[in-house]
Each structure stands twice: as structure tokens, then as C-alpha cells.
N, C-alpha and C positions, 0 to 999 in steps of 0.2 A: 689515151686508153688503147687497149689491144684492138686488132682489126675486127675480130668477131663482134665485139661490143659496139664499135662504130658502125658496122654494117647493120647490126640489129637495131640500133637507135635510129639510123636513117630510115630503115624500113618501117619501123613502128610509127615514126612521125609522119611519113608519107601516107601510110594506110589511114591514120587518124584524120588527116586533112582531106584525102580524096574520098573516104567513106564509100558510099555505094555508087559514086559517079563513074567509076571505072572498075575493071576486074581487080580483085585484091592482089593477085600475083603481079600485075603490072605496077601497081603502087609500091608493093614491097620490093620488086626488082629494082626499079629506078631509084627508090629511096635508099636501098642498100648501096647502089652504085654511087649515088651522090654522097652517102655517108662515108665512103672510103676514099673518094677522089682526093681530098686534101693530103692524105698520107702517101700519095704517089711521089711526093718530093723526096722520099727516102731513096728513090732510084737515081737521084741526081748526085753525081760525084763532084764535090767542090774542090778536090785536089788533095785533101788529107783527112784522116779520121776525125781530127778535132774540129775542123771546119764543117765536116758533114754533121757533126753533133749539134753545133751551135746554129747551123743554118736549117736544121730540121724544124718543122713547125714555124716557119717564117712566112714568106709571101703567100704560100698555099693555104695558110691558116688565117690570113687577114680577113677580118669581118667586112671591110670595105670591098676588097677584091672578090670575095665570094659572093657578095651581094650583087656586084656588077656582072658576074658570070652567070648567076642563076636564071635571068630571063632568056639568055641564049640557050641554056640547057633545056629550059621549059619549052621553048619554041621547037627544038629538035625532037623532044619526046612526044609532044602533042601532035607534031606532023607525022612522025613514024606510026602512030597509032590511029591516025585519022580523027583526032579529037581536037582540032584547032579551036573549036568553040570553048574548049575547057582549058586553054593555055594559061589563063590567069590563075586558075585553080592549081594547075601543075606548077606554075611559077611559085605560088605560096608553099606548096608541098616540098618542092625541091630546094627552095631557098631555106626553109627550116631544116631540111636534112643536111644541107651544107653548113648552115650557120651554127647548128647545135654541135657539130663536130669539134671546132676549136673551143667552144664554151665548155664542153665536157673535158677536153684535154687540159683546160686550165685548172680543173679540179685536182689534177695530179701535180707532182712536185717538179716535173721535168722543165717546164717553162714554155709558154706559147706566146708568140709575138702577134697578139691580136690587132695591133694598130699599125702594122706595116702598110704602106711604105713610110709612114710619118715617124714611127718609133720602132726601135728594135728591142724594147724592154720585154723580157720574158715573164709574162704574168703566170703566177703559180699559187693556187690556194693550198694545194698539198694535203687535202683531207681524204683522198681516196688513193689506193694503190692502183697501179696501171692495169692490174688484173684483179677484179673483185667479183666473184660469182654472185654475191648478194645483190649487186647492181644489175648484172647482166641477165640472170635467170628470169626475173619477172618480164623483162623486155622480150626475151627469146620465147618464153611460153605464150605471151600475148600474141606475138606475130604468128607463131605456129597455129594457135587457135583460130586466128583470123583467116589464115590460109586454108585451114581444114574446113571451116564453116562457110567460106565464100562470103557473099554479101549479106548473109544473115546477121541480124542485129547482135546475137550473142557473141559471135566471133569478134565483131568490132568493139563490143563492150570489154571483152577479155584483153584486147589490144590496148584500149584506153586504160584499163586497170593496171596493165604492166607499166605503162608510162607514168601513171600516178605513183605507183609503189616505188619505182626506180628513182623518180624525182624526190620523193619523200626520203629515200635512203641517202641521197646526196645531202639533203637538209640535216638529217641525223648526223652524217659524217662531220659536218661543220660544227654542230653542237658538241660532239664528242671531242673534236680537236680543241675547241675552246676550253673544255674542261681539263684536258690533259695539259694544255698550255698554262692554265692557272696553277695546277699542281707542280709543273716544272719550275715556274717562276718562284713559287714559295720554297721549293726545295733548294734552288740555287741561292736564294737569299739566306736561308737557314744555314747553308754550308759555306757561306762566304765566298761564293764564286761570282766574280764580277764579269758577267758575260756581256759582250757587245751585240751578239746575235743569238737567236734561239730558233731552231728548226724543230717543228713538231709534225711528224708525218707517220702514217700508219705502217706497221709491219706488213709483210705480204699477205694478201687475200682476205683482209679483215679490217674492221674499224674498232676493234676492242683493244688491241695491243698497239702502243704508239712508241715509235723510236724518236729519241730526243737528242739533238746535237746542239751544244752551246759552245760558242767560240769566244776566245779571248785573243789578244794580239799574239800570244805565244803558243796557245794550246787549243785543242777542241776536246770537249767533254761529251762522252756518249753515255746515254742511259736509256732505260725503258720504263714505261708505265702502262700497266693493264688496268682497264676500268674495273676489273675483278680483284685487284690487289687489296688485301686486307690492311696493309700498312702503306700509306702514301709516300713514305720516304723513298727516295730514288738513289740508287747506287750509281754515282757518276765515276767513270774511269777517264783519266786525262791522257791525252796523246799529243805529241809534239807536232805543231803545224809547220815547223821550219821557218821561224821568224827571220833568221839571218838570210836565208835564201829568198824569202819574200821581199825583204828590203833590197836585196841585190837585183832581183829579176822581175819585180812587180810591173815594170814598164815594157818588158819584152813582149812582143806581140802575142805569142801563144798563151803566155801566162795571163796577160791582161784580158785576153779574149775569154778564157774560161773563168777567170775571176769575176768578170762582169756577168757572164751567163749564169753562174751559180749564186750570184748575189752575195759573194764573200764566203761561201761554204766550200772551201778548198784547202788543200795542203800542198806543200812542196817537200820533196825528199830527194837526197842525193844517194844514188846506188853505190855499192862498193867499187864499181868500175868507172865512177865519175860521171854518170848520166843523171840528168835532172828529170824527175817524174812529177807530174801534177795530177792531183786526184780530185774528182768531184765527190764530196763527202755526203751528198744528199741521197744517193742511190747505192745501197749496199749496207754492209755493217762491218765493223772492224773484225779482221783485217782485209776483208774482201770487198772490193768496189767494182762496179760495172764499168765506170768511165775513168780509166787511169791511162795517162799518156806519157810516153817518153818524148821529151821535146829537145833532146840533143845533149851534147857535152855541157857540163856546168859552165865551162868558160867560153862556150860558143853557142848559146841558145839561139835558135832561129836560123842556123846555118844549114839545117836539114829538116825535111818535113817531119812533123810529129808522127809517132806510131802508136798503135792501140795496144794497151797492156791490161786487158780486163782480167779480173780475178773473181772466181765464184766459189762458194763453200761447197762441201759435200752435201748433196741434196737431202739424203736420208737423215743425216745428223741435223741439218738446218731445220727440216720440217718437224723432227721430233722435239727439238728445242723450242721452236715456235709454238707448237701445240701446248706444251707444258707451261711455257711462260704466259701464253694467252690466258690460261685459266687461273693465273695468279700465283703460280709456284715461284718461290723466290730463287732465281737462278742468276748466276753471273752472265753478263752478255756473252754471246756464243764464242767470240774470239778469245775472251779471257778464259772461258771454260775449257776451250781446246788447249790453250797454253798451259793451264793447270793440269790437265790430263797428261800432256806430254812430259811435264816435269816429274810426275809421279811414276812414269814408266821407266 
């Protein structure tokens, strides 16, 4: 999740655990620090943009390593504030602030390596977008109320209410995702699309509109389903995955690395100048994807470091499309809609 959300979650958890035992600002401050510490791995340069991507949310998000680090941080904090008698309580508060960070990240589609150093599997539920105000706002309001009211019970109750509401929202996101998944499977079967993988993840900032990606050996099919759709039929648009290129380059290090990290949701494409591009299909929408990499000449992949080739849609048009589609308006996926507009001009 985004940094503000992780800071707020860490602060809320720490305030809830420490309660009246220390000043609210102390609990919120150190909980917020602990809540953002795992993401400092983004400052590490692993040598190229592709490695930086797949090594983010790795060791610093390990449940084991964060657990081992938490008593050291608690000792430091309790000593700084002259509260050594409370160090076990600080330990619990800061452990939870650290521990909940990767667990929340796992709810997004990016991929979090919870079991480092024993496994580099990127766990991803994918039921919430990386920025979702409906999750963050209850936490933020609860922490603000606790800070404003000090150690008074009403402020602590507001903080607890924010934690309960935000956690309930995560539960709702999983239920909504499962519903969209059932609709997607039924639609694929009805349209005779034999998909080997299906990705169901929310469109930006909500859990009402869901982006669907179904892959076959040769293509990926993109569609959308809103929980407010009157007609459950899904309009799937097929796009070439580059099967010949996949067969040729699947074992090349940068391709294999991103293929494993995306759990198969990727494509390969040769550019007109003979470069090979690999794209993470999970984050973005056709034709614009956040994580797109140039991995070198098609006939010499791996001979030069990958370079970043992110692509983003026009923000105003994307938000307008998102808002209309969320409410159940039958629209072409945005990339197809833009292509249709261009053809009519």
C-alpha cells in the first residue's frame, strides 16, 4: 500500500496497544515509523530497474526478520522515553506495527515475499488497490481523533473504530473479489475461452469495479466487471502475448525473473527497432502498463541491463472512464475506447 496508509496503520495499531500507558503522540509517532520502515528497501539500488522491482518487498517484508527486529526497536524506544518497565508493551505495539505492514501489502496485487529468506514466492491476494481512500480514511480519522483527545477514552475508542472499519473493508474486498471471480469464470466458459490463469483485481481507488485478465498460451484477454453492472456478460478483448518470443526467451534471466514474479501474467513484444519488451500485465490497463522493461536486442537478450519503459494514460480521461464504468455504464475498456476515438477522427 501507499506510504501514508502504512504510516497510519502503524500509528493506529501502536496507539491501540499502548493505550493510556504512554502519551498518544509517542505511540503514534513510533508506530508510524515502524509502519513505514519496511518500505525503505525502495532506496536500495540492485543494479537495474527490473531487479529493483522484484527485490522490493523482499527481506524487509519478511515476517520472520521483522519479528526478530522488533525487540531491538522496542528496547531503543523504551530507553529513549525512560519507559524501560514498559518495553514488553512497546515490543508488542511495534511488532504489530511492523508485522501488519507486509500483511497489508499482501492484499494488493504487487507481490510480497513474506517467507524470506526461505522462499522468494511473492504472495498477493490482489483484493485492494495500492491506494484506496475507503481503507485509509477510517484509520486516519481514528488516529487524528486519538491525538486530539489525548489519553481520554473517546479518542482511543475512535482509533479502535478506525481499525475495525478498515479491517472490515479488507474483508469486504475479498468477498467482492470472489464474486467478480465467479462472474469472470462463468463468462469465460460461456464464451469458450480456455484460460489457464485468471487475475481479478480492483480498478484504481475502489472495490466496485474489477479488472479481469485471463491468459492462454498465446493471448491475454482483458475485461471489466462492476458490481453495479445490470448485465453480467463481460466484454473480453484479446491481445497477443508473444508466444513465439516466449518460447524463444523464457529461460533468459530477465524474462524468467519477471515471469516468476508476475506468476505468469506477462507478455513479450518486439519493437520495430528489434528490441524485446517484457510487460507486467497486472498493474495498468491496455495499452498502458506501469512496469514495462526493455531487456535488450531480441537476438542478444541479457547483454545489457534492462531499462524502464513505463506508460501511463491521460489522467483526466482515465478518471472519467473509471467513474462511468464503475457505475455500470457499458463502455469499451479504455484502451479500446481511445483506439475507436482515434479511428473516427
